[in-house]
N, C-alpha and C positions, 0 to 999 in steps of 0.2 A: 504494500500500500504506500506508494510514493506519490506525493502531490506535485513534485517538480518533474517536468518531462524528461530531463537528462539526469535525474538522480540515480545514484547507484541502487540496485535492489537491496532491500533490507535483509533478505534471506536468500542465500545461494543454495541451489540443489544440484546434486550430482548422483546419478543412478548408474550403478555398475555391478553386474553379477549378483543382483538381488540385494545389494547393499545401498541404501539411500543415505547420502551424507548431506546434512542440512547445516550450513555455516552461517552463524549470526554475523551480519555484515554492517556493523556500525563501529568500525575500528577507531575512529577519532573520538567516539564516546565510550570506548572500552566495552562495546557491545552491551550497553545497558538496555534493560528490557523496557523500551518505550511501549506505549499502547499500540502503536502501529506495528512494531516488530512482533509483539505478542499475538496480534491479530493474524499476521502473516504465518507465524509458526502454528497457531491453532488451526487455521484453514488447511495448511499443508499436511499436518498430522492427521486431520480427519480424512483427507483424501487418501493418504498412505494407508490408513486403517482398512480401506476398502480395496486396496490394490494387492491382488494375490502374488504379483511379481516382486513386491517389496518384502524382503525376508528379515532384514535387520535395518535399524535406523541408527545413524551416528550423528550426534550433536557436536559441532565444532565451533570455533570462533576465529574471526579474522583479526589481524593486527596483534598488538602486544598482550591483550587480555583475552581470557575465555569469556568471562562475563562479570562485570563489576556491580551487578545488582540492578535495582530500579533506577530510572532516570530521575534524579533528584530535582533537576531544573524543571522538568515537566511536572513533577509532583507539586512543586511550589508555585507553578504558574496558575494553578487552580486548587487552592487549599481547602475548598469546600468539602463538607462531609460527604455529599453526594458523589463528588469526583473521586475522593479517596476510597469510598466503598466500591465504586465501579472498578477502580484500578485493582484492588486486592481480590475482588470477586473474579475478575478476568484472569489474574495470575493463578489463583487457586484452581480455576477451571482448566487452565493450561497444564498445571502440574498433574491434576487428576487424569487428563487425557494421556499424558506420557505413560502412566501406569496402566491405562485401560486399552490402549491400542494393542493388537495381538502380537506385534513385532517387538522383540527385545530392543531396548534403546541403550546405546553405549555413549557415554560422555567422553569426548576426546579433549582432554584438558591440557593445553600447552602453556597457559599462563595463569594469572590471578583469577580466582573464582570467589567472589565476596558477596555476602548478604544473599539476595535472591539468586546470584550466580552460584553460590555454594548450595543453595536450595535446589537449583537445577541439577547440579552434580549428584546430590543426595537422592533426588527423585528418579534419575535415570536408573535403569535396572543394573547397569554395569558401568564402570569408569576406569579408564586408563589415563594416567597422568605423566607428564614430563617431569623430570627432576627440577625444572624451572618453575613449575606450578606452585601456587600458594592458595591457601584456603582460610576462610574465616567468616564470622557473622558479627561484623563490627558496628552494627546499628546502635548498640548501647552507648557508644562513644558520641553518637549524634543526637542522643535523646530519643531514639526510635528503636525500641527493642525488636529484635528480629523474630517476631512471633510467628509469622507464616513460614519463614525458613526453618524455624524450630520444629514444625510438624514433620518435615522430611528428615531433618537432622536426627531427631530422636528415634526415628524408625530405621536409621542407617547405622548409627553408632551407639555405644553404650551410654547409659543415662548420665553418669558423672562426667564423661568426656564431653558430651553434648552441652551439659550445663556450664562446664568450664569455658567452652568457646562462646556461649551465649552471654554469660555475665561478665566476662573479661574483655570480649571483643578482640582477643588475641588472633593474630594471623599465624598459621602453622605451615610448615613446609610439606612437600609431597610425601616424604617418607613417614612423617607423623600422621598424615591423612591415611596412608595405607595401614599403619599400625592400629589405628582406631576403627578401621573398616569403612572409611568414607570412599576410598578408591580400591580397586582390585589389584592394580599393578602400577609400578613406577619404573619408567625407563629413561634412558638418555634422550635428550631432545631430538636427535637425528634418528632415533629408533621408534619414535612415537607412531608414525604412520604404519610401519610394519607391524607393530604390536597390536594396533587397532584392527588392521586387516586380518591378522592371524586369529584374533578372538572372534571377529565377525565371521570368518571363514569356517571356524569350528561350529558355529551356530547354523550357518546355511547348509552345512553338510547333513543336517538332520531334517526330518519331516517338518515342514512349516506348520502343518495342522497340529502335530503333536506338541511342538514348541508353543504354539498359541494356547493350546489347552493347558499346558503347564504354567505359562505366565499368568493366565487368568486365575488358576487355582492357587498359585503362590500367594497372590495378594488377598484373595478371598479367605483362605484358611488363617491368615494372620489376624483377621478381625474376629475370629471365633475362639471360644473356650476349647480346651483340649478334647473333651468328648465330642463336641460339635465338629471340631476340625477333622477328627478321624472319620466321623460319619460322612461328612462332606467329601473328604478325600477318597474314601472308599467308593462313593458314587461316581466320582470323576474317573477313578481307575476302571470301573466297569464300562463307562461310556467310552473311554479311550480304547479298551479292548475290542469294542465293536467297530473300530475304525479299520479301514483297509491297511493302513500303514503299520498298525500294531501286528496284524497277521503277517504282513510282509517282513517286518523287522525280525519277528521271532522265527519265522520259517527260514529266513536268510541266515540267522545265527545258527540254527540247528543244522542247516545244509552247508555251513561254512562257505558262504558266498556273500558278496556285497549286496546290501538291500537296494531295491529300486523303488524310491519313494513316489507315491502317486498323489501325495498331499490330500488324502481323503481318508 
């Protein structure tokens, strides 16, 4: 959604071998999540959700930062309660969409990810970071506690580590982020693309239908108590067993041959 005819697109898309890379493209603004950028990302993710050719989504950033959070200038331009409510409702909807689309989403974090940018990393299903990346929820230093980033952060890392980041506003390095569970892997900057591609490739090697079943079940069972989670997961397993790809995968294993996925 660009209002100037020659403006750079806010979101770049690259489709390759079932992997859709979406690059936040506000480098001069450190890829802050303006309303327009969130709208672009929301619309694109909703379209990807319906695209059977899309197997994995990668979220990346252009310029020096992955994402520095919300656009503070835009927020202050209209400080009304209505505008602020609309902004955070929009952001929350976007984060929920990331967890609800059938494709696994990988954050490719090459630089700083702060506040809502850290929330974006925590919300993605997986994350690979460069050694140059940094992470934090520094809103408390600005008088604005990172309450919506807190939702994703507390579901990605341990309670005490999440609280420490939230109440101190400290920025941590990539290795610390890995140690607390915020990212899966940390690699040298020049190895980041290969690491992301390798992870995405491992996912696309499997049945897209089965991966989608698993992603949906992963988030659903987390919301349930233990008894309910097992009852729900048992039903999911039964439904999964009724799929062509379950029969194919098991038969291929027993026959000692590679499976041929039908995504059904």
